[in-house]
C-alpha angles and dihedrals in degrees: 000000000000135000124189120198115200097195129176092254107025140016112225135188122196123187117192139178123224116235117191119210136168087262095051141274125325129190118222117196114239103173134007125192125184131186121187100221101153094208096175087060089068095057107117128207091265092053099253124126111245122238092251097057088044091052093047086050094049095050092050089050091051089056092047090052091061092056092046096045093109094046120110114226094250092060097053127069122177124192134187125205140199104326093057088044091063108027112111094218097040097120091055092049094047091056090062095039092055089051090050096048099035096225132083117265120224117208102209129200119249091251089051088050091050090049091054097045088053091048091055093043094047092058090054099042125076117273091235106144093243128129112241139180117231120194127188117191108199134175096269107011143022121227122208124194137177115197151140124231104312095345122094112206104177125023125185135166119204123200097235132094146158097266096043093047093047091050092049102044103019106036100152092035096253115133123202130172091253095050090047092049092050090046093052090046093050091049091049089054088058096046101035103094091048091050093050091049095045094043088062092053096044137205140211101227143005129233131192124205139187132019107326093045091046095050096046092046090051091048089050091050097045096040107031103024092239125153089219142002111287136178095260095051092044091051092050094049085053091053097046092049091054092046090052090047093210135043092235088060093051113113104203131136113249103019109141120213095233087055097053098078092058099031096102092050092046091048089051095047089047091051094049086051091053092048098044099045092038092234126172095185144001130204122216127242117191093205122082142123097353093050089046091052090050092050091044090051090047088054093053092050092049097048095264098110115168093212091061088052089049091051091047091051094048092050088053093045094049098038096242117183095246098193091051094045090051093052091047089049095049094051093045091054095044087054091048091048087061090056103037119119125156142054107357095226092051093050091048091052092049090048093052092048090050091052091051091048091053093049087052099037092105100046086109090067085080089071102033142330091228110084091355091156087064091048091049091051093050092049092050095046093050106031120101103250113185114214095022122104119224091257091052091051091049091052090047090053095047092051091049092047090049098047091099142002127037123349095217092088091063097046094092093042102049129052111157120083091226089058091054090045086055089053092047090052091052096047093045089051093049090053094046091051096042093116088063092212126132094251123123115254125217108252114226124226106245120196124186126173134144090357094303116118129189126184116202125196135164112272089219093055090050094052089051092050108045095165092055090044092054094045090051091051090049088048093055088049089053094055094043089053090051092048092217090143132034090239138352125187138181106217121192111209 
């Protein structure tokens, strides 16, 4: 299995082999590739990624693609983090990036990134029953998690990282006391609310993951003979960097050339973490996002998909009628199966997404019955949904929004014919199950080819169900008025 992490500082590829034991599955690393792309450094004042950073990224992905050439699509997961969450031209870049890599790229939310980081760290840390604080300082964001063993209990993502802070306060690489103090103060404002909230809950020990924590821990070990990063060694590193005035003039054992450009920002964020969380020391854990992605991917392949867990939790939270939702989902997916043509992996992913959308279609009832589809769309768009990428959340929200009412609201959101067919399948299923009883409904025959759609149903059934017949006729007229397809017909047979 392979995980690709498109971070704000580095792109990384981890290939692992699954080893089964009587106590469960373990992922053993086989190959690791790293490219220092420094994507966040290419973010311009207007929020666009510049051409140079995009080119560095694409070249790295071309090299990764060679290593992944023999992998099936269900064995690779690619996630992108903060820079591609905020870049104004992220969508344009991702089109080229997916072509270069040969696999789809998921832009994940900060909270989802935090969940996956903890998933990876938890499989490397001891299962000791003690609450711990895990902090991951990335290039553009810092994730903070409280958890015990494999269970995260609080997840937060703060918009501050070693690359973004280095660019903001040390643009020419020069480091002075005033600039460092300002950088630390800025980072503390970003971390302050989380620090206050977490200190009330408490933890037994703190853990750092990823590049900044690794680099600073190594410096503490090699230059101060410490087992882990502590406040004294961090303070002295800060002092020595200010005295040197530039990372390139810093004489320390173990500092790598690719870490020097972001060292000042990394020290500033780490110092803010120590101050806001009132830490005396922090141990280092080598496992983080990439390992978490692999374990999450392993769960999907073994029937323990976090997305299914999230859907179940949301149904419970919003009081969804589960039996009814399951019937709507089964009918919608059966209709989709009749129209599905294309790459099997893509069709399966879309089928699963349609099923989840049907199971969550009525979460908006928790707000009001009137315009519930709009409430459902809003909830799914803004809820924290572990396991789902931002694009998957958007598609779920669009399906929920489109389950009834006018189609005009979706015309700026959907473009592909298959996306519209998913909406059609959900809307037809909602109509067919309007009675909300436990009786079986007659599954229509649905034909869709070259933007021409035909819905076939028994004439006798339609005569016995006049309300459903009228609703289906109105549905066809709605689609005709929107001119989504070249033609759409309801054909009694």
